[in-house]
C-alpha positions in Angstrom: 116.1 115.3 130.4 115.1 112.5 128.1 111.6 112.3 129.8 111.1 116.0 129.3 112.0 115.7 125.6 109.7 112.7 125.1 106.9 114.3 127.0 107.2 117.5 124.8 107.1 115.3 121.7 104.0 113.4 123.0 102.2 116.6 123.7 103.1 118.1 120.3 101.7 114.9 118.6 98.6 115.2 120.7 98.0 118.8 119.7 98.3 117.9 116.0 96.1 114.8 116.3 93.4 116.7 118.1 92.8 119.3 115.3 89.9 117.3 113.8 88.2 116.8 117.2 88.6 120.5 118.0 86.6 121.4 114.9 83.7 119.4 116.3 83.9 120.6 119.9 83.2 123.9 121.5 85.9 126.5 120.7 86.9 126.6 124.4 87.5 122.9 124.5 90.9 122.7 122.8 94.2 121.0 123.6 97.6 122.7 123.3 101.1 122.0 124.4 100.4 123.0 128.1 96.7 121.9 128.5 94.0 119.4 127.9 90.6 121.0 128.1 87.1 119.5 128.6 88.4 116.1 129.6 86.2 113.4 131.1 86.5 111.4 134.2 87.1 107.6 134.2 88.2 106.6 137.7 90.6 107.6 140.5 93.3 105.7 142.4 93.3 107.9 145.5 92.6 111.5 146.4 95.3 113.1 144.2 95.6 110.7 141.2 92.9 110.0 138.6 92.4 108.6 135.1 90.9 111.1 132.7 89.2 110.5 129.4 91.0 112.8 126.9 89.4 113.0 123.4 91.6 113.4 120.3 94.8 112.0 121.7 96.7 108.8 121.0 95.8 105.8 123.2 99.1 105.7 125.0 98.5 109.3 126.3 94.9 108.6 127.3 96.0 105.7 129.4 98.2 107.8 131.7 97.1 108.8 135.1 97.0 112.5 136.2 98.6 113.6 139.5 96.9 116.8 140.9 99.7 119.4 141.3 100.0 121.2 144.6 98.3 118.8 147.0 99.2 115.5 148.8 96.5 113.2 150.2 96.9 110.0 152.2 97.9 107.0 150.1 95.5 104.1 149.5 98.4 101.7 149.7 101.6 102.7 151.4 104.8 101.7 149.6 106.8 102.2 152.9 107.3 99.3 155.2 105.5 100.9 158.1 101.8 100.0 158.5 99.1 102.6 158.2 96.9 103.1 161.1 93.1 103.0 161.1 92.9 106.8 161.0 95.1 107.0 157.9 93.2 104.3 156.1 89.9 106.1 156.8 91.3 109.4 155.6 92.6 107.9 152.4 89.2 106.4 151.7 87.5 109.8 152.4 89.9 111.6 150.1 89.4 109.1 147.3 85.6 109.3 147.6 85.7 113.2 147.8 87.7 113.3 144.6 85.5 110.8 142.9 82.4 112.8 143.8 83.8 116.1 142.6 85.1 114.8 139.3 82.2 112.5 138.5 79.7 115.4 139.1 81.8 118.0 137.2 80.4 119.8 134.1 83.9 120.6 132.9 87.4 119.4 133.8 90.6 121.1 132.5 94.2 120.0 132.9 96.5 123.0 132.8 100.3 123.5 133.0 101.0 119.9 132.0 104.2 118.3 133.3 105.7 115.0 134.1 105.3 113.3 137.5 106.8 110.3 139.1 105.5 106.8 138.2 104.8 107.7 134.5 102.0 110.2 135.4 101.0 113.5 134.0 101.1 116.3 136.6 98.7 119.1 136.1 96.7 121.9 137.7 93.2 120.5 137.7 90.3 122.9 137.3 86.8 121.5 138.0 84.1 123.8 136.9 86.6 126.6 137.3 87.7 125.7 140.8 91.2 124.3 141.6 90.9 120.7 142.8 94.0 120.9 145.0 92.5 123.9 146.8 89.2 122.0 147.2 91.0 119.0 148.7 92.9 121.2 151.2 89.8 123.4 152.0 87.8 120.2 152.9 90.6 118.7 155.0 91.3 115.8 152.6 94.9 116.7 152.0 97.7 119.2 152.6 99.5 121.7 150.3 102.6 120.1 148.6 105.5 122.3 147.4 108.4 121.1 145.3 110.8 122.7 147.9 109.7 120.1 150.5 112.5 117.6 150.8 110.6 115.2 152.9 107.3 113.8 151.5 104.1 114.4 153.4 103.3 110.7 153.6 106.3 110.3 155.9 104.5 112.4 158.5 101.5 111.3 160.4 98.4 112.1 158.4 96.0 112.3 161.2 98.0 114.8 163.1 98.5 117.0 159.9 94.8 117.0 159.0 93.7 117.5 162.6 96.0 120.5 162.8 94.6 121.9 159.5 91.0 121.7 160.8 91.8 124.2 163.7 
């Protein structure tokens, strides 16, 4: 509950601090309590986590990573004790490169329905030139749909079997 309150406070502070920047930008590029619009791309950690460039917000907000809501991709590094096989390593690199390519070539990136994710990350619906990044990842067999109702995380399953099944 404390995290939700703090996150709401941070977003409210960002909205107020971005008013000057909003006057200089296109009217459709504004921030509010649930969205950051027209953000830039800095880098990505894996297929579903990236670092955005958000104009008009305090530094501590702009340093946060964004987790793409609704999708799970193979991890670059596995925190579990089991070792990743060569197929999972290859899939994680492909997903990371796909996300990098999509975001770095985007004309516009919007973060909508902001929330708080695990590991001090922002969770958001990510729109890239009007298309949902989560949907693009699933459509191109780079990840699988992730729903909050799933008790067991996707990374506990075998990625190569999941993505092979999704290609059929």
